[in-house]
C-alpha positions as CSV (number, residue, x, y, z in Angstrom):
1,M,201.9,99.7,-45.6
2,T,200.4,101.7,-42.6
3,V,197.4,100.6,-40.8
4,Q,195.5,103.4,-39.2
5,T,194.7,102.4,-35.7
6,E,192.2,105.0,-34.6
7,I,189.4,103.6,-36.5
8,K,188.5,100.2,-35.4
9,R,184.7,100.2,-35.6
10,V,181.9,101.8,-37.4
11,V,178.2,101.9,-36.1
12,Q,175.6,102.8,-38.5
13,V,171.7,102.7,-37.8
14,G,169.4,101.3,-40.4
15,T,166.4,103.4,-42.2
16,G,164.9,100.4,-43.8
17,A,166.2,102.1,-47.1
18,T,169.9,101.4,-46.9
19,K,171.9,98.2,-47.5
20,V,175.4,99.8,-48.6
21,F,177.6,101.0,-45.4
22,Y,181.3,102.2,-45.8
23,F,184.2,101.4,-43.6
24,N,186.3,104.5,-44.3
25,A,189.9,103.2,-42.7
26,T,192.4,100.6,-44.3
27,V,191.3,97.2,-44.6
28,Q,194.1,94.8,-45.8
29,G,192.0,91.6,-46.8
30,L,188.2,90.7,-46.9
31,D,188.8,88.6,-43.6
32,D,189.8,91.6,-41.6
33,L,186.4,93.0,-41.6
34,K,183.6,91.5,-39.2
35,V,179.9,92.5,-39.7
36,Y,177.5,92.2,-37.3
37,T,173.9,93.4,-37.0
38,V,172.3,94.4,-33.8
39,T,168.3,94.4,-33.1
40,P,166.6,97.2,-31.4
41,A,166.5,94.7,-28.5
42,G,170.4,94.5,-28.4
43,V,170.7,91.0,-30.0
44,Q,173.9,90.7,-31.9
45,T,174.3,88.6,-34.8
46,L,177.7,88.1,-37.0
47,Q,176.8,88.1,-40.6
48,V,178.4,85.9,-43.1
49,R,180.2,87.3,-46.1
50,G,178.6,85.8,-49.5
51,G,175.7,84.0,-47.2
52,A,172.2,84.0,-48.2
53,G,170.7,85.0,-44.8
54,T,168.9,88.1,-44.1
55,Y,171.5,90.4,-43.5
56,D,174.5,88.5,-45.1
57,Y,176.6,90.7,-47.2
58,V,179.3,91.1,-49.9
59,M,182.3,93.3,-49.6
60,T,184.7,95.1,-51.8
61,I,188.1,97.0,-50.9
62,N,188.8,100.1,-53.0
63,S,192.3,99.3,-54.6
64,A,193.6,103.0,-54.2
65,T,192.1,103.6,-50.4
66,K,191.7,100.3,-49.0
67,F,188.4,101.3,-47.8
68,A,185.7,98.8,-47.4
69,T,182.3,99.1,-49.1
70,V,179.6,96.4,-47.5
71,T,176.6,95.7,-49.2
72,L,173.9,93.8,-47.4
73,T,171.4,91.3,-48.9
74,N,168.5,93.2,-47.9
75,F,167.8,96.7,-46.6
76,L,168.7,96.9,-42.9
77,A,165.5,97.7,-41.0
78,A,164.9,100.9,-39.3
79,G,165.8,101.0,-35.6
80,Y,168.7,98.1,-36.4
81,K,172.3,98.8,-36.3
82,V,175.1,97.4,-38.5
83,V,178.6,97.4,-36.9
84,L,181.7,97.0,-39.0
85,L,184.5,95.7,-36.6
86,R,188.2,95.6,-38.2
87,G,190.5,92.9,-36.6
88,T,193.5,93.7,-38.9
89,P,196.5,92.0,-37.1
90,I,198.8,94.9,-36.2
91,T,202.4,93.4,-35.9
92,Q,206.1,94.8,-35.8
93,V,207.9,92.6,-38.3
94,V,211.3,94.2,-37.6
95,D,213.0,94.0,-34.3
96,Y,215.5,96.9,-34.0
97,V,218.3,96.7,-31.4
98,E,219.0,99.6,-29.4
99,G,222.7,100.9,-29.8
100,D,222.6,100.4,-33.5
101,P,223.4,103.3,-35.7
102,F,219.3,103.5,-36.8
103,P,217.8,105.1,-33.3
104,A,215.1,102.5,-32.8
105,E,212.9,104.2,-30.1
106,T,212.2,107.0,-32.6
107,H,211.1,104.6,-35.2
108,E,209.0,102.2,-32.8
């Protein structure tokens, strides 16, 4: 499956009335997305999936698009930011050999 590499991070600002945020790029698994909150003073905190903290979250992945929806435990306070950061490993599992009938450079 192709993984988009352009979108690695989404930053959204809280309004005090929002707790659902979207990551509209491919996510392979629940552990591939990290969720941080940032206070207006710039203090960054990694949130816990399935935790019970103020801004911990649950995440679902759309089976058709592989896009993620993150729902925080509580509404994100106005002025706070939520940062959704993808950490999907991007690896090439096949090593094409130069000189084979298949042109490796055009595919890699």
